[in-house]
PAVO-108831 format. One line per 10 residues: number of its first residue (from 1); their letters; for each residue x, y, z of N, C-alpha, C. Coordinates in pm, 1 decimal, padded with zeros to 6 digits. Each point is the difference from the previous one (the first is absolute). Layout:
! residues N
NUM	A	X/Y/Z/X/Y/Z/X/Y/Z ~ ...
***
This chain:
! residues 252
1	XXXXXXXXXX	00370.6/00694.0/01578.7/-00078.9/-00118.4/-00033.6/-00112.1/00028.0/-00102.7 ~ -00014.7/-00077.4/-00108.5/-00097.9/00024.5/-00098.8/-00145.1/-00027.8/00068.8 ~ -00103.6/00060.5/-00058.8/-00125.0/-00011.0/00061.9/-00056.5/-00152.3/-00022.0 ~ -00073.5/-00047.2/00090.2/-00048.7/-00128.3/00007.1/-00089.8/-00032.3/-00124.9 ~ 00013.1/-00120.2/-00059.6/-00079.7/-00032.2/-00122.9/-00101.1/-00096.3/00050.8 ~ -00132.6/00036.3/-00026.5/-00112.8/-00090.2/00051.6/00003.0/-00135.6/-00069.3 ~ 00074.1/-00019.1/-00106.7/00001.6/-00117.6/-00072.2/00115.4/-00100.4/00048.0 ~ 00074.6/00052.6/00108.6/00098.5/-00098.0/00051.2/-00054.0/-00129.9/00050.5 ~ -00121.4/00008.4/00075.6/-00057.7/-00135.4/00033.4/-00034.1/-00092.1/-00111.2 ~ -00046.5/00061.1/-00118.6/-00026.3/-00082.5/-00111.5/00126.3/-00058.7/-00060.9
11	XXXXXXXXXX	00110.5/00071.1/00006.1/00123.0/-00051.9/-00046.5/00054.3/-00112.1/00082.9 ~ -00017.0/00016.2/00133.1/00040.4/-00113.5/00086.0/-00090.6/-00128.8/-00029.8 ~ -00113.0/00023.2/-00021.4/-00095.3/-00116.2/-00048.4/00042.6/-00066.5/-00125.4 ~ 00036.5/00090.3/-00090.3/00048.4/-00059.9/-00139.2/00136.2/-00082.4/00022.1 ~ 00094.5/00059.4/00087.1/00114.2/-00066.8/00006.7/-00014.4/-00134.0/00086.2 ~ -00098.3/-00007.4/00085.7/-00015.0/-00124.6/00072.6/-00064.3/-00103.2/-00096.0 ~ -00082.4/00046.3/-00085.0/-00054.8/-00086.0/-00107.2/00096.6/-00057.2/-00089.9 ~ 00097.4/00087.3/-00049.5/00103.8/-00034.7/-00091.8/00095.3/-00099.3/00064.9 ~ 00015.3/00008.5/00140.5/00090.9/-00093.5/00071.4/-00057.5/-00147.6/00008.9 ~ -00130.9/-00006.7/-00019.8/-00072.4/-00128.1/00002.8/-00000.9/-00071.7/-00136.7
21	XXXXXXXXXX	00041.3/00069.3/-00104.9/-00003.0/-00068.6/-00129.9/00137.1/-00083.3/-00012.0 ~ -00008.3/-00080.3/-00103.7/00132.5/-00082.2/-00026.7/00108.3/00099.1/-00026.7 ~ 00124.4/-00032.4/00026.1/00108.5/00080.1/-00008.3/00017.0/00052.8/-00150.2 ~ -00019.3/-00097.7/-00089.3/00021.3/00032.3/-00139.9/-00109.9/00102.8/-00058.3 ~ -00118.9/-00003.7/00053.8/-00103.0/00086.6/-00038.8/00014.8/00148.8/00073.9 ~ 00035.3/-00010.2/00118.0/00019.6/00119.2/00079.5/00110.2/00088.9/-00051.4 ~ 00111.3/-00075.3/-00052.3/00113.3/00074.2/-00059.3/-00043.6/00089.6/-00115.3 ~ -00080.9/-00054.7/-00089.5/-00047.2/00077.9/-00129.1/-00095.9/00109.2/00049.2 ~ -00044.6/00015.5/00118.9/-00079.3/00111.0/00042.8/00080.0/00083.7/00103.0 ~ 00134.8/-00017.7/-00003.6/00088.5/00095.2/00073.1/00015.1/-00034.8/00138.4
31	XXXXXXXXXX	-00039.7/-00115.2/00061.0/00020.4/-00021.7/00139.7/00127.7/-00078.5/00020.2 ~ 00079.9/00050.3/00084.1/00127.8/-00064.9/00025.2/00021.7/-00023.1/00159.7 ~ -00090.0/00057.2/00087.3/00009.8/-00011.8/00138.2/00097.9/00103.3/00053.7 ~ 00086.0/00052.8/-00082.3/00096.4/00113.1/00037.2/00024.5/00074.5/-00127.6 ~ 00035.2/00121.5/00020.9/00052.8/00085.4/-00121.3/00129.7/-00035.8/-00046.1 ~ 00017.0/-00007.0/-00130.5/00130.1/-00023.5/-00070.1/00082.5/00119.9/-00001.5 ~ 00137.8/-00014.5/-00009.5/00079.0/00114.4/-00016.7/-00018.4/00054.9/-00144.3 ~ 00054.6/00131.3/-00014.7/-00023.5/00055.4/-00146.4/00076.4/-00087.6/-00095.1 ~ -00047.5/-00000.5/-00122.3/00049.5/-00077.9/-00105.2/00120.7/00061.7/-00055.5 ~ 00109.4/-00082.3/-00052.5/00116.3/00055.2/-00064.2/-00059.6/00067.5/-00142.1
41	XXXXXXXXXX	00078.7/00093.2/-00049.0/-00031.1/00070.9/-00118.3/-00024.3/-00090.1/-00127.5 ~ 00081.3/-00102.0/-00015.9/-00026.6/-00091.8/-00115.1/-00128.3/-00057.6/00011.7 ~ -00047.0/-00031.8/00116.4/-00133.5/-00074.1/00014.4/-00115.8/00096.9/-00032.0 ~ 00010.0/00125.7/00044.5/-00089.8/00102.6/-00022.9/-00004.6/00026.1/-00145.2 ~ 00108.7/00004.9/-00067.6/-00001.7/00025.6/-00141.4/-00051.5/-00109.7/-00084.7 ~ 00029.1/-00124.1/00029.2/-00051.9/-00121.8/-00071.0/-00140.6/-00009.7/00012.2 ~ -00049.6/-00012.3/00132.7/-00139.1/-00028.0/00014.8/-00086.7/00122.3/-00027.2 ~ 00048.3/00127.0/00013.9/-00069.1/00110.4/-00034.7/-00026.1/00009.8/-00155.6 ~ 00106.6/-00044.4/-00072.0/-00012.6/00002.6/-00151.7/-00100.7/-00096.8/-00038.1 ~ 00003.8/-00117.7/00051.4/-00088.8/-00113.3/-00036.5/-00151.7/00037.3/00038.8
51	XXXXXXXXXX	-00013.3/00057.4/00128.6/-00131.4/00035.6/00037.0/-00061.2/00114.7/-00081.4 ~ 00074.9/00115.8/-00020.4/-00053.3/00105.5/-00072.5/-00022.0/-00037.4/-00143.5 ~ 00074.7/-00080.8/-00068.4/-00022.3/-00036.8/-00136.3/-00126.4/-00098.3/-00002.4 ~ -00005.4/-00089.6/00091.6/-00112.3/-00103.1/-00007.8/-00133.5/00075.1/00048.0 ~ 00005.9/00068.9/00102.4/-00122.3/00053.7/00048.5/-00067.7/00109.0/-00105.0 ~ 00077.8/00084.5/-00045.8/-00047.3/00097.9/-00090.8/-00038.1/-00058.6/-00137.4 ~ 00064.6/-00112.7/-00039.8/-00038.5/-00074.5/-00126.6/-00126.5/-00070.1/00012.5 ~ -00035.6/-00047.7/00118.7/-00126.3/-00061.3/00017.8/-00113.3/00097.5/00003.6 ~ 00018.1/00116.6/00063.9/-00096.9/00112.7/-00002.8/-00034.7/00033.0/-00153.3 ~ 00107.4/00034.7/-00073.9/-00020.0/00049.3/-00132.4/-00067.0/-00116.8/-00089.6
61	XXXXXXXXXX	00041.5/-00129.7/00026.3/-00057.0/-00108.1/-00082.1/-00148.3/-00009.9/00030.3 ~ -00039.5/00021.2/00120.7/-00146.3/-00011.8/00031.1/-00079.7/00117.6/-00051.0 ~ 00054.5/00131.4/00023.6/-00081.8/00106.6/-00038.0/00004.6/00038.4/-00146.9 ~ 00107.2/-00049.5/-00074.3/00009.0/00036.5/-00135.7/-00039.0/-00097.2/-00102.2 ~ -00015.6/-00134.0/00054.4/-00019.2/-00109.4/-00090.8/-00115.2/-00100.8/00042.8 ~ -00091.9/00070.7/00066.7/-00115.6/-00078.8/00035.2/-00123.2/00091.0/-00034.5 ~ -00106.8/-00055.4/-00068.7/-00098.6/00066.2/-00048.0/-00088.3/00081.0/00108.3 ~ -00003.8/-00063.0/00112.9/-00079.7/00061.9/00107.1/00051.7/00146.4/00025.5 ~ 00132.1/00018.7/-00007.2/00054.7/00127.2/00035.2/00021.3/00087.5/-00118.7 ~ 00034.2/-00059.1/-00105.4/00015.8/00082.9/-00128.9/-00135.0/00063.6/-00053.5
71	XXXXXXXXXX	-00105.1/-00075.3/00029.6/-00122.4/00059.6/-00050.0/-00050.2/00110.2/00083.7 ~ 00052.3/00012.5/00121.8/-00027.7/00108.1/00097.1/00106.2/00105.0/-00002.6 ~ 00093.7/-00007.4/-00105.4/00100.9/00092.3/-00017.7/00085.8/00023.3/00114.2 ~ 00033.2/-00102.0/00073.9/00097.3/00012.7/00121.0/00136.7/00010.5/-00057.1 ~ 00077.2/00088.2/00052.1/00133.6/00015.9/-00047.0/00080.2/-00126.0/00040.0 ~ 00115.2/-00014.6/-00075.5/00078.5/-00131.5/00026.7/00037.3/-00015.3/00150.5 ~ 00044.6/00111.8/00063.9/00035.1/00008.1/00137.7/-00012.1/00141.4/00047.0 ~ -00040.1/00012.9/00130.7/-00006.3/00124.6/00077.2/00152.8/00033.2/00020.9 ~ 00036.5/00124.7/-00047.8/00147.9/00027.5/00009.5/00064.7/-00004.3/00132.1 ~ -00081.8/00029.1/00109.6/00053.2/00009.2/00130.2/00037.1/-00125.7/00054.3
81	XXXXXXXXXX	-00039.5/-00121.3/-00065.3/00049.1/-00127.6/00050.1/00141.6/-00029.0/-00041.5 ~ 00061.3/00078.4/-00094.3/00143.9/-00008.3/-00024.7/00079.1/00038.0/00122.7 ~ -00046.9/00103.9/00074.1/00066.2/00048.6/00119.3/-00031.1/-00108.4/00105.2 ~ -00115.9/-00051.6/00011.4/-00032.3/-00102.2/00096.3/00092.9/-00115.8/-00003.8 ~ 00042.7/-00033.9/-00125.0/00080.1/-00111.2/-00028.5/00148.3/00020.0/00059.2 ~ 00037.7/00118.6/00006.5/00137.1/00032.4/00062.5/-00014.9/-00027.3/00157.3 ~ -00111.1/00029.0/00056.2/-00009.8/-00023.1/00144.5/-00020.0/-00141.1/00028.5 ~ -00111.0/-00071.8/-00058.3/-00044.1/-00136.2/00038.0/00091.6/-00103.4/-00054.2 ~ 00091.8/00024.8/-00085.6/00101.8/-00106.2/-00039.7/00143.2/00034.3/00039.8 ~ 00027.0/00133.4/00019.1/00126.2/00038.2/00032.8/00017.0/00041.2/00147.2
91	XXXXXXXXXX	-00067.9/00102.6/00047.2/00007.6/00046.8/00137.5/-00105.9/-00066.2/00088.3 ~ 00005.4/-00132.9/00004.6/-00105.6/-00080.5/00062.1/-00006.7/00018.1/00157.8 ~ 00099.9/00055.0/00070.5/00003.1/00003.9/00135.3/-00068.2/00122.8/00052.4 ~ -00030.2/00105.2/-00078.7/-00048.8/00121.5/00051.2/-00153.9/-00009.8/00025.4 ~ -00055.9/00066.3/00085.7/-00151.1/-00014.4/00032.0/-00074.5/00056.4/-00121.4 ~ 00051.7/00083.9/-00083.2/-00071.2/00052.8/-00115.9/-00026.7/-00110.3/-00108.8 ~ 00074.6/-00107.4/00012.3/-00019.3/-00104.1/-00096.8/-00080.2/-00113.7/00039.3 ~ -00059.3/00008.8/00122.0/-00073.2/-00123.9/00051.5/-00145.0/-00004.7/-00052.4 ~ -00071.4/-00116.4/00005.6/-00128.1/-00006.9/-00069.4/-00098.3/00107.6/00035.0 ~ -00012.7/00025.1/00122.4/-00099.1/00109.0/00042.2/00021.4/00134.8/-00075.5
101	XXXXXXXXXX	00120.1/00043.9/-00007.6/00025.4/00126.9/-00079.7/-00010.9/-00020.5/-00144.4 ~ 00040.7/-00114.8/-00058.4/-00015.4/-00027.1/-00139.5/-00137.1/00007.3/-00045.8 ~ -00094.6/-00082.8/00053.3/-00134.8/-00010.8/-00038.7/-00078.6/00122.3/00034.1 ~ -00005.9/00034.0/00123.5/-00078.9/00110.6/00033.7/00047.0/00134.1/-00024.4 ~ 00135.7/00007.4/-00019.5/00055.9/00132.1/-00041.8/-00058.8/00031.8/-00140.8 ~ 00021.6/-00097.1/-00086.8/-00051.8/00024.3/-00132.9/-00154.4/00020.6/-00008.4 ~ -00066.7/-00081.5/00074.3/-00149.7/00002.1/-00009.0/-00047.2/00138.1/00056.4 ~ 00047.8/00030.8/00123.7/-00051.8/00141.2/00049.7/00051.7/00114.1/-00088.8 ~ 00113.4/-00005.5/-00056.4/00038.6/00101.3/-00086.9/-00076.9/00015.9/-00130.6 ~ -00027.1/-00122.1/-00053.5/-00080.0/-00002.3/-00126.5/-00143.0/00054.5/00019.0
111	XXXXXXXXXX	-00059.1/-00054.2/00129.3/-00130.0/00059.0/00033.1/-00001.3/00138.9/00020.4 ~ 00100.1/00056.5/00058.6/00011.5/00160.0/00012.3/00008.2/00065.3/-00133.5 ~ 00080.5/-00064.0/-00089.1/00012.2/00072.1/-00131.6/-00125.5/-00004.5/-00089.5 ~ -00075.1/-00110.8/00012.3/-00122.5/-00007.0/-00074.2/-00106.8/00092.7/00066.2 ~ 00001.0/00009.7/00139.6/-00100.4/00092.4/00052.4/00030.9/00143.5/-00032.8 ~ 00130.2/00039.1/-00000.1/00028.8/00144.4/-00037.6/-00041.5/00022.0/-00147.8 ~ 00054.5/-00096.1/-00086.0/-00027.7/00030.2/-00142.0/-00150.9/00011.4/-00027.3 ~ -00086.2/-00074.9/00080.4/-00142.8/00000.2/-00015.0/-00056.7/00134.9/00054.2 ~ 00055.0/00049.2/00108.2/-00052.8/00127.4/00060.9/00035.7/00111.7/-00096.2 ~ 00114.7/-00003.1/-00070.6/00026.1/00098.3/-00089.5/-00066.1/-00005.9/-00135.6
121	XXXXXXXXXX	-00070.9/-00110.0/-00025.4/-00065.2/-00032.2/-00115.3/00073.1/00005.8/-00132.8 ~ 00119.6/-00053.6/00008.4/00093.7/00001.6/-00115.6/-00066.0/-00089.0/-00120.4 ~ 00031.4/00038.1/-00116.7/-00038.3/-00086.2/-00113.4/00133.4/00003.3/-00082.3 ~ 00096.6/-00081.3/00020.0/00126.3/-00005.1/-00064.8/-00005.1/-00042.2/-00139.0 ~ -00114.5/-00063.8/-00046.3/-00011.5/-00028.6/-00145.4/-00016.8/00126.1/-00074.7 ~ -00080.5/00082.9/00042.8/-00016.2/00127.2/-00081.1/00092.5/00111.6/00029.1 ~ 00049.5/-00001.4/00123.1/00093.7/00103.7/00047.8/00112.6/-00065.1/00075.7 ~ 00119.1/-00040.8/-00068.6/00102.8/-00081.4/00065.6/00063.7/00091.6/00112.9 ~ -00001.6/00135.6/-00011.1/00072.5/00083.1/00095.5/-00098.8/00102.0/00052.0 ~ -00088.7/-00039.6/00091.5/-00093.6/00096.4/00044.5/00076.9/00107.0/00084.9
131	XXXXXXXXXX	-00076.9/00113.8/00032.9/00062.6/00114.7/00056.7/00038.5/-00025.5/00142.8 ~ -00074.4/-00079.2/00082.1/00028.5/-00017.9/00134.1/00068.8/-00138.8/00026.8 ~ 00055.6/-00055.2/-00109.1/00059.4/-00130.8/00015.7/00117.4/-00000.3/00096.0 ~ 00072.9/00113.9/00004.7/00111.7/00010.0/00092.9/-00037.2/-00002.6/00136.1 ~ -00124.2/00053.2/00037.5/-00051.0/-00003.6/00134.1/-00046.9/-00132.8/00041.0 ~ -00066.4/-00060.1/-00090.2/-00052.4/-00141.2/00032.9/00102.3/-00100.6/00013.3 ~ 00105.6/-00000.4/-00080.3/00100.3/-00100.3/00013.3/00081.8/00022.1/00127.9 ~ 00025.1/00128.7/00027.5/00080.0/00027.6/00117.2/-00076.3/-00026.9/00124.9 ~ -00131.0/00020.5/00006.8/-00095.6/-00026.1/00116.1/-00014.8/-00142.8/00021.7 ~ -00000.6/-00070.2/-00121.3/-00016.2/-00155.4/00020.5/00115.0/-00062.2/00059.8
141	XXXXXXXXXX	00111.4/00037.0/-00033.0/00124.8/-00060.4/00061.8/00013.3/00042.0/00143.0 ~ -00034.1/00129.4/00024.5/00014.5/00052.2/00136.2/-00102.1/-00070.3/00091.6 ~ -00118.6/-00010.8/-00040.9/-00097.1/-00078.5/00087.2/00037.0/-00144.8/00017.1 ~ 00050.5/-00061.5/-00105.6/00039.8/-00133.7/00005.1/00117.2/-00024.2/00106.2 ~ 00089.9/00100.2/00006.4/00103.3/-00003.2/00104.0/-00058.2/-00011.0/00140.7 ~ -00097.2/00094.0/00023.4/-00051.4/00003.1/00121.8/-00080.3/-00128.3/00043.2 ~ -00078.3/-00048.9/-00100.2/-00071.1/-00127.2/00016.2/00087.1/-00113.6/00028.6 ~ 00111.2/-00009.7/-00070.7/00089.7/-00105.4/00024.8/00067.2/-00000.8/00133.9 ~ 00036.8/00128.2/00043.3/00059.0/00014.7/00126.3/-00095.4/-00035.5/00115.0 ~ -00118.1/00044.1/-00010.5/-00094.8/-00028.3/00105.6/-00037.8/-00138.7/00006.0
151	XXXXXXXXXX	00001.4/-00083.3/-00106.4/-00026.3/-00131.5/-00000.9/00129.4/-00093.9/00006.8 ~ 00119.3/00058.8/00012.9/00117.9/-00069.6/00011.5/00023.5/-00087.0/-00121.3 ~ -00036.3/00045.3/-00121.3/00008.0/-00076.1/-00127.5/00097.4/00074.1/-00093.1 ~ 00090.1/00079.6/00051.9/00077.8/00084.9/-00093.7/00081.4/-00089.7/-00092.3 ~ -00012.8/00030.8/-00135.9/00061.4/-00065.5/-00107.3/00052.0/00096.2/-00110.3 ~ 00109.5/00051.5/00013.4/00039.8/00110.0/-00088.0/-00049.1/-00007.1/-00146.5 ~ 00020.5/-00116.3/-00068.6/-00056.3/-00002.2/-00142.7/-00151.9/00032.2/-00017.0 ~ -00074.9/-00014.8/00111.7/-00151.7/00018.1/-00010.7/-00024.0/00154.6/-00013.2 ~ 00104.4/00086.7/00027.2/-00025.4/00141.2/-00028.1/-00031.2/00023.7/-00150.6 ~ 00064.1/-00068.0/-00097.0/-00016.8/00011.5/-00131.9/-00138.4/-00070.5/-00039.1
161	XXXXXXXXXX	-00040.5/-00096.3/00088.3/-00129.4/-00053.4/-00037.5/-00103.2/00091.4/00023.0 ~ 00002.2/00088.5/00101.0/-00104.0/00101.7/00024.6/00006.4/00108.5/-00109.8 ~ 00114.6/00026.8/-00056.4/00007.4/00095.0/-00118.3/-00078.1/-00041.9/-00120.8 ~ 00015.2/-00140.8/-00030.2/-00046.2/-00041.3/-00139.2/-00133.4/00032.3/-00036.8 ~ -00107.7/-00022.9/00083.7/-00132.0/00037.1/-00054.8/-00033.1/00130.9/-00033.2 ~ 00105.8/00099.8/00053.7/-00022.4/00140.0/-00032.0/00083.6/00045.3/-00139.1 ~ 00095.9/-00086.8/-00043.5/00085.1/00046.5/-00101.5/00006.1/-00095.1/-00115.3 ~ -00033.6/-00132.9/00012.5/00015.7/-00103.4/-00091.4/-00139.0/-00031.2/-00069.6 ~ -00030.6/00037.3/-00120.9/-00124.4/-00031.4/-00060.7/-00043.0/-00157.3/00010.3 ~ 00096.6/-00087.1/-00016.5/-00039.8/-00141.2/00008.3/-00035.1/-00044.7/00141.6
171	XXXXXXXXXX	00062.7/00059.3/00097.6/-00043.3/-00030.5/00132.3/-00127.1/00069.6/00035.6 ~ -00017.7/00119.0/-00042.7/-00119.1/00074.5/00029.4/-00119.7/-00067.4/-00064.2 ~ 00019.6/-00069.3/-00116.9/-00112.6/-00063.3/-00071.0/-00047.1/-00111.0/00077.2 ~ 00097.5/-00068.9/00084.3/-00054.5/-00117.3/00078.1/-00089.3/00036.9/00115.4 ~ 00006.1/00129.2/00047.4/-00083.6/00040.9/00115.1/00015.3/-00086.8/00125.9 ~ -00110.0/-00061.4/00047.4/00008.8/-00077.1/00117.1/00051.9/-00143.2/-00023.3 ~ 00004.5/-00037.4/-00132.8/00064.0/-00130.1/-00033.6/00152.8/00004.4/00022.8 ~ 00043.3/00118.7/00016.5/00153.6/00014.0/00029.3/00031.2/-00074.3/00133.2 ~ -00100.6/-00010.2/00095.6/00033.5/-00047.3/00133.9/00026.6/-00163.4/-00006.5 ~ -00087.6/-00069.1/-00064.7/00031.7/-00139.1/-00021.1/00123.1/-00036.6/-00061.5
181	XXXXXXXXXX	00034.3/00089.0/-00102.9/00120.7/-00022.5/-00078.2/00123.7/00016.7/00094.6 ~ -00013.0/00096.0/00090.2/00103.6/00021.4/00096.4/00023.8/-00118.4/00091.7 ~ -00116.2/-00058.7/00055.4/00001.1/-00112.5/00088.7/00060.7/-00113.8/-00073.9 ~ -00041.2/-00022.5/-00110.0/00058.5/-00125.1/-00086.4/00151.6/00019.0/-00015.0 ~ 00041.1/00121.1/-00039.1/00137.8/00015.0/-00030.5/00084.2/-00009.7/00127.4 ~ -00055.4/00054.3/00124.6/00068.2/-00022.3/00119.0/00003.1/-00134.2/00042.7 ~ -00096.1/-00075.7/-00013.6/-00003.2/-00144.6/00025.9/00100.7/-00071.1/-00073.1 ~ 00020.1/00028.2/-00125.8/00098.8/-00064.9/-00084.5/00147.0/00032.7/00045.2 ~ 00021.9/00122.4/00028.9/00127.0/00034.3/00058.2/00023.1/-00069.9/00134.5 ~ -00100.7/-00006.6/00079.3/00024.4/-00071.5/00132.3/00021.9/-00153.6/-00012.8
191	XXXXXXXXXX	-00073.3/-00057.6/-00087.4/00015.0/-00154.3/-00018.6/00139.9/-00023.9/-00054.4 ~ 00032.2/00070.5/-00111.7/00133.3/-00019.8/-00052.4/00107.0/00034.3/00099.0 ~ -00012.8/00099.2/00089.2/00097.0/00036.1/00092.0/00020.4/-00109.4/00107.0 ~ -00114.4/-00064.8/00043.0/00013.5/-00120.5/00084.9/00071.0/-00106.4/-00062.0 ~ -00013.0/-00025.2/-00122.9/00057.5/-00112.9/-00068.0/00152.6/00017.4/-00021.2 ~ 00032.3/00114.4/-00036.1/00140.2/00032.5/-00032.1/00096.0/00034.6/00128.2 ~ -00058.9/00090.9/00085.6/00075.4/00041.9/00105.8/00017.7/-00103.8/00115.7 ~ -00085.5/-00097.9/00000.9/00013.8/-00105.8/00112.6/00082.8/-00110.1/-00047.1 ~ 00072.5/00004.5/-00108.3/00086.2/-00108.3/-00030.1/00128.0/00008.2/00087.7 ~ 00054.4/00111.4/00013.5/00114.0/00009.9/00094.4/-00009.9/00118.5/00092.2
201	XXXXXXXXXX	-00102.4/00083.5/-00021.8/-00026.0/00114.8/00090.8/-00130.5/-00028.7/00076.3 ~ -00042.4/00115.1/00057.2/-00127.0/-00007.2/00082.5/-00090.0/00114.0/-00034.2 ~ -00116.0/-00032.8/-00051.1/-00103.8/00101.7/-00027.3/-00138.1/-00056.4/00020.3 ~ -00087.4/00063.7/00070.9/00017.8/00135.6/00056.6/00052.1/-00012.2/00126.9 ~ 00049.6/00110.4/00062.9/00040.3/00019.7/00139.9/-00116.5/-00011.8/00093.6 ~ -00117.5/00057.6/-00052.7/-00119.4/00003.7/00075.4/-00111.7/00014.5/-00096.6 ~ -00117.4/-00045.5/00024.4/-00111.7/-00004.5/-00093.5/-00092.4/00136.6/00019.6 ~ -00043.4/00025.7/00125.0/-00080.3/00115.5/00014.2/00053.1/00110.6/00101.4 ~ 00087.5/-00058.6/00088.0/00052.9/00105.2/00093.5/00138.3/-00051.3/00045.6 ~ 00092.2/00098.6/00031.4/00134.0/-00039.8/00052.9/-00018.8/-00016.6/00156.2
211	XXXXXXXXXX	00033.4/-00123.5/00053.5/-00011.4/-00030.5/00130.5/00118.1/00075.6/00073.1 ~ -00032.2/00084.1/00100.0/00115.6/00067.9/00078.7/00073.7/-00102.4/00068.0 ~ 00135.4/00030.1/00017.0/00090.7/-00085.4/00076.5/-00033.3/-00010.0/00144.0 ~ 00016.5/-00110.8/00075.2/-00023.8/-00012.4/00137.9/00085.9/00096.2/00075.8 ~ -00054.6/00062.0/00108.8/00072.5/00088.2/00080.1/00118.9/-00066.2/00065.9 ~ 00104.6/00070.1/00017.3/00116.9/-00052.6/00066.6/-00014.3/-00019.9/00145.1 ~ 00038.2/-00111.7/00052.5/-00023.7/-00029.7/00152.2/00063.8/00102.1/00083.8 ~ -00074.3/00032.3/00098.4/00067.3/00103.1/00093.6/00107.6/-00058.6/00084.9 ~ 00105.6/00083.6/00014.4/00119.5/-00059.3/00075.1/-00046.6/-00035.1/00138.9 ~ 00054.8/-00111.3/00040.3/-00030.5/-00046.9/00153.4/00073.9/00101.5/00092.9
221	XXXXXXXXXX	-00064.2/00016.5/00110.6/00046.5/00099.9/00095.7/00111.0/-00084.8/00079.6 ~ 00117.5/00057.6/00010.0/00095.9/-00059.9/00073.3/00005.0/00041.1/00148.5 ~ -00031.9/-00089.0/00097.4/-00008.7/00062.6/00136.5/00128.3/00056.2/00059.4 ~ 00122.2/-00035.4/-00062.4/00125.5/00049.3/00039.5/00032.6/00131.8/-00063.3 ~ -00079.0/00039.1/-00113.0/00052.7/00111.3/-00071.1/-00006.5/00124.4/00071.8 ~ -00098.8/00021.4/00086.7/-00022.9/00126.8/00058.7/00043.9/-00001.0/00153.7 ~ 00074.1/-00110.0/00033.9/00045.0/-00006.1/00132.8/00133.8/00087.7/00020.7 ~ -00001.4/00078.0/00107.1/00110.0/00088.0/00026.9/00112.7/-00077.7/00062.4 ~ 00126.2/00042.4/-00025.5/00109.0/-00068.5/00065.4/-00001.3/-00007.9/00129.1 ~ 00023.0/-00104.0/00072.2/-00004.9/00008.3/00156.3/00103.0/00091.0/00052.5
231	XXXXXXXXXX	-00027.5/00060.3/00112.8/00102.4/00082.2/00072.7/00017.0/-00050.9/00133.0 ~ 00118.8/00027.1/00050.6/00034.3/-00048.9/00136.8/-00096.3/00059.2/00095.9 ~ -00038.8/-00084.0/00100.6/-00091.2/00049.2/00106.0/00053.6/00128.1/00082.9 ~ 00138.7/-00004.0/00009.6/00057.5/00110.8/00078.8/00046.5/00110.5/-00079.8 ~ -00022.0/00004.8/-00131.9/00036.0/00100.8/-00087.3/-00106.2/00107.8/00000.8 ~ 00040.0/00123.2/00012.2/-00090.3/00112.0/-00009.7/00033.8/00082.7/-00125.5 ~ 00080.2/-00051.4/-00082.5/00043.2/00082.9/-00117.0/-00127.4/00032.2/-00094.2 ~ -00011.9/00125.1/-00036.7/-00111.0/00026.3/-00086.0/-00136.2/00038.0/00078.6 ~ -00008.0/-00024.1/00131.2/-00116.5/00015.7/00079.4/-00009.9/00154.1/00034.1 ~ -00121.7/00048.2/00024.1/-00009.3/00145.1/00042.8/00082.5/00040.6/00119.6
241	XXXXXXXXXX	00015.7/-00106.5/00102.3/00076.2/00038.4/00117.5/00144.9/00012.6/-00028.4 ~ 00052.3/-00079.7/-00101.5/00143.0/00012.6/-00028.9/00036.9/00132.6/-00069.5 ~ -00112.3/00040.7/-00096.4/00023.6/00133.9/-00059.5/00003.9/00119.1/00100.1 ~ -00091.6/-00014.7/00092.4/-00003.2/00105.1/00104.0/00127.5/00004.9/00086.5 ~ 00046.6/-00113.0/00031.9/00126.1/-00012.1/00075.1/00117.4/00052.7/-00068.3 ~ 00007.1/-00024.9/-00136.0/00101.3/00044.7/-00070.6/00005.1/00154.7/-00012.7 ~ -00121.4/00062.2/-00007.0/-00003.3/00144.7/-00011.5/00039.7/00063.8/00135.9 ~ -00036.6/-00071.6/00116.1/00027.5/00061.2/00123.2/00150.9/-00010.7/00035.6 ~ 00065.0/-00115.1/-00045.5/00134.3/-00017.8/00042.5/00099.6/00070.4/-00099.5 ~ -00048.6/00036.8/-00122.1/00084.7/00066.1/-00099.2/00093.2/-00098.7/-00076.2
251	XX	00086.2/00046.2/-00076.7/00082.5/-00084.9/-00071.4/00105.0/-00062.0/00090.9 ~ 00041.1/-00121.3/-00030.5/00087.9/-00070.8/00087.6/00141.3/-00000.6/-00070.5
***
């Protein structure tokens, strides 16, 4: 049995709140009242294509074509969100693709990468390949793995998010501003995933924690199950006295 998640009560509260919403609104937030069966391949391909194309296009349109971000030299997209698109639009049933992992996996990993790059005092503008870059990049991803596991926010694409502040000059230049960029990109992926995946599928399966299944009911005790077959009152077969009598009389 997996360890208990302290956010399970919060998930139950969220699900009760979604149940009170109008049906049409709760549907777009992933509420169905019951889990749907896995989608057929054609549905995964169709809506996965639409979601990945639309979600990543919106991120690039915002980051690369608005003055607010271009003046801060924000890259058009953080590369690790290409991998997030595969999970959040394609493999939407797995826990790694749910909102908690998507948002906090990228955030914690980005925070880890920025902290490690700051500790090593890199200056990728003057020295693109510092001597200890291999150590910092490997350490950032390793620490991010531990942080995501302990917080139950494991999101495999976020492993690359932890690397980027240590190896990419554009990401390193953002410093702490990298974190709000990650949050905005994650929010765009989440909103577009809600819009596309809930047309015929269900996303998310949960918001903050996976609710464990109810325990199976204990089998009822049958009073006749352990009852021994009745024996004739005058029968002494199998009793200690009959065994002793057989030994004394010998074979018949």
